[in-house]
Each structure stands twice: as C-alpha cells, then as structure tokens.
C-alpha positions in Angstrom: 14.3 -4.9 -17.6 14.4 -8.4 -18.8 11.1 -7.6 -20.9 12.9 -4.9 -22.9 15.9 -7.2 -23.5 13.4 -10.5 -24.9 11.4 -8.3 -27.1 11.7 -10.0 -30.6 12.2 -8.4 -33.7 8.3 -9.0 -34.4 7.2 -7.5 -31.4 9.3 -4.3 -31.8 7.2 -4.0 -35.4 4.1 -4.6 -33.5 5.0 -1.3 -31.7 6.6 0.6 -35.2 3.1 -0.4 -36.6 1.1 1.2 -33.8 3.6 4.0 -33.5 2.9 4.9 -37.9 -1.2 4.7 -37.1 -1.1 6.9 -34.4 1.4 9.3 -36.8 -0.9 8.9 -39.7 -3.9 10.2 -37.2 -1.7 13.2 -35.9 -1.0 14.1 -39.7 -4.8 14.3 -40.7 -5.7 16.1 -37.5 -2.6 18.9 -37.9 -3.8 19.5 -42.1 -7.1 19.7 -41.2 -6.1 22.0 -38.6 -3.8 23.8 -40.5 -5.3 23.9 -44.6 -2.1 22.5 -45.1 -0.8 19.0 -46.1 1.1 17.6 -43.1 3.1 14.1 -43.7 4.3 12.6 -40.3 6.4 9.4 -40.5 8.4 7.2 -37.4 11.7 6.9 -38.5 12.4 4.6 -34.9 10.8 3.1 -32.3 13.0 2.5 -29.3 12.4 1.4 -25.7 15.2 2.8 -23.5 16.3 3.0 -19.6 15.2 5.9 -18.6 18.9 7.7 -17.7 19.3 7.0 -21.8 16.6 9.1 -22.8 18.9 12.2 -22.1 21.1 11.3 -25.5 18.1 11.8 -27.5 16.9 15.0 -26.8 20.2 16.4 -26.8 22.5 18.1 -24.4 21.5 19.3 -21.0 22.2 22.7 -21.2 20.1 22.4 -25.0 16.6 24.4 -25.0 13.7 22.4 -25.6 10.4 22.9 -25.9 8.1 19.8 -24.0 4.7 19.3 -23.8 3.6 16.9 -20.8 0.6 15.0 -20.5 -0.2 12.5 -17.9 -2.0 9.3 -19.2 -5.5 8.0 -17.2 -7.7 5.3 -17.8 -6.8 1.5 -17.9 -3.1 2.4 -18.1 -1.3 4.9 -15.9 2.0 6.9 -17.0 3.3 10.2 -18.8 3.7 11.5 -22.1 6.3 14.2 -23.3 6.3 15.0 -26.7 10.3 16.9 -26.8 11.3 19.7 -29.8 14.5 21.3 -30.2 14.3 25.1 -29.7 15.2 25.1 -33.7 12.7 22.6 -34.8 9.8 24.3 -32.8 10.7 27.8 -34.1 10.6 26.2 -37.5 7.3 24.8 -36.8 5.6 27.2 -35.6 6.5 29.4 -38.8 5.6 26.9 -40.9 2.2 25.9 -39.4 1.7 30.5 -38.6 2.5 31.0 -41.9 4.7 33.7 -40.5 7.9 35.0 -39.8 9.0 33.9 -36.4 9.2 36.7 -33.2 12.3 38.3 -32.3 14.3 37.0 -29.9 14.8 33.4 -28.4 11.2 33.5 -26.6 8.1 32.1 -27.8 5.1 34.5 -28.2 1.8 33.5 -26.7 0.4 32.4 -30.3 3.8 30.4 -30.8 3.6 28.5 -27.3 -0.5 27.7 -28.4 0.7 26.4 -31.4 3.2 24.0 -29.7 1.1 23.1 -27.1 -1.9 22.2 -29.6 0.8 20.3 -31.6 2.0 18.1 -28.8 -1.6 17.7 -27.5 -2.6 16.1 -31.4 0.7 14.2 -30.9 -0.2 12.6 -27.9 -3.9 12.0 -28.4 -3.2 10.0 -31.8 -0.5 8.3 -30.2 -2.3 6.9 -27.4 -5.6 6.4 -29.4 -3.5 3.9 -32.0 -2.3 2.4 -28.9 -5.7 1.7 -26.7 -7.1 0.4 -29.9 -3.9 -2.2 -30.1 -4.6 -3.0 -26.6 -7.9 -3.0 -26.2 -8.3 -0.7 -23.1 -9.0 3.1 -22.6 -6.4 5.3 -22.3 -7.4 9.2 -21.6 -4.9 11.8 -21.7 -4.8 15.1 -19.6 -4.6 18.6 -20.6 -1.3 19.6 -21.7 1.4 21.7 -20.1 4.1 23.4 -21.8 7.4 23.5 -20.7 10.5 25.5 -22.5 13.5 25.3 -20.6 17.2 23.1 -20.6 16.8 19.7 -21.5 17.8 18.7 -18.1 15.2 20.7 -16.5 12.4 19.2 -18.8 13.4 16.1 -18.4 13.5 16.5 -14.4 9.9 17.9 -14.5 8.7 14.6 -16.5 10.4 12.3 -14.4 9.3 13.7 -11.2 8.8 11.0 -9.0 9.2 8.4 -11.4 11.1 6.1 -9.1 14.4 3.7 -10.3 11.8 0.3 -10.9 9.7 3.0 -13.8 12.9 2.9 -16.0 11.2 1.6 -19.1 10.6 4.9 -21.9 9.0 4.3 -25.3 10.6 6.5 -27.5 9.0 7.1 -30.9 11.2 9.5 -33.1 8.8 11.7 -35.1 9.4 13.7 -38.4 6.9 16.2 -39.5 7.4 17.3 -43.2 5.2 20.5 -44.2 3.6 20.8 -48.1 5.5 23.6 -49.0 8.8 23.1 -47.0 11.6 20.9 -47.7 12.7 21.3 -44.0 12.3 18.3 -42.4 11.6 18.7 -38.6 12.3 15.9 -36.2 10.6 15.4 -32.6 10.6 12.9 -29.7 7.2 11.2 -28.6 7.9 9.9 -25.2 5.7 7.2 -22.9 6.4 6.6 -19.5 4.3 3.8 -18.2 3.8 3.0 -14.6 5.2 -0.8 -13.9 1.8 -2.3 -13.7 1.0 -0.3 -16.9 4.3 -1.4 -18.7 3.4 -5.3 -17.7 -0.1 -4.8 -19.6 1.7 -3.6 -22.4 3.8 -6.3 -23.0 1.6 -8.9 -22.0 -0.6 -7.1 -24.7 2.4 -6.9 -27.6 3.0 -10.7 -27.0 -0.7 -11.8 -27.1 -1.4 -9.6 -30.3 1.5 -10.1 -32.3 
C-alpha cells in the first residue's frame, strides 16, 4: 500500500478530474436516454483498503443494489456501482416517471433501469480513465445483484486476494431535473495488481 500513502494532493486531484470527466459523460448519456436533464457530481474520490470499503456502502445487513462488471483490455479488474435500496428505488421513480412498485423488490423494469444506469456510469468512468491512461479498457456485460451489503461485496471481491486490496472509490451524486432530491451512490474500481501499478505510474507521469 506504499503507493497509496505516497500519492500527493496533485495526484489525487488528477484522479478526481478523471472522475469528473466520466461523470459528465454519464450525465449526458442518461439525459439523452431519459429526455430529462440529469446532473452528476463527484463530491469525493478516495483510495481505500479493501476492508475499509464496507463502511461506504452501509451496514452489512442493509439491502443494496450493485451492478458488477469486469474490466478487460490493457488493464484488468472489476467495477461495482452501488446504490442503497432507497436511492435505487428513488432513481427508478425519477427515471421511469412512475411511482415505485409495491413491495421492497425491484420489478423487471426497475432492474433493467438500475442495470443500464450502472452500465452507463461504469462505461463513462472507464472511457475517461482510458483516455487519461492512453490504454484500452473494455467493460463486460453488467450483472445486477440486489442483496445484503455484505453478500454483494463478497460477490464483488470473489477471488480478490490480499495483495489486491486497493480500491478506487468515487462518490457519485445524481440530481434530476424536476426533483430537489439528491441521490448518492458509489463507483468502485478494483484493479488487479499489475493494473494498479500501471494506474499509479500513469498518474505520476501525466499529473
């Protein structure tokens, strides 16, 4: 974890700028998809140890929606877009322009909406990072998991060894035209060790 501790404020700002560019691309794509003005901001970008990520997504027994994707290409790893159950329901209401379905479960249309939102977010962040690094990054087909936070994180970290404990965390805040409600989620990038080194090397060269 020496690389994480030695990042300067300038290098962290570079990561934040990449995330802001990705958020802008995602907002444009979602706005075009829904014909509504959607703004996405990035209040915070952090790099954490694997065991510290759980505190970001809520108690282990809380229900969350997670969109999991693999990263392929010049870099490899996994990404996870996390929304709390209430934020996910509210996002579906706003994007679909209809009241939430009865009960706590997400209906097929809501599941599709969450998955597509996660797909757009992940692809936008990956494209921004790809441009910054000058490398090809290709996200896989998204998979939606709605479960207790502990179970979702276990699924995301499956086969994620102790030497792979650096996670890039991008807080993502949605604001949708016609609503004063700000919805928040997390975008998590979990690179494999060689990819982690490549990212840090690029940050230091291109800062």
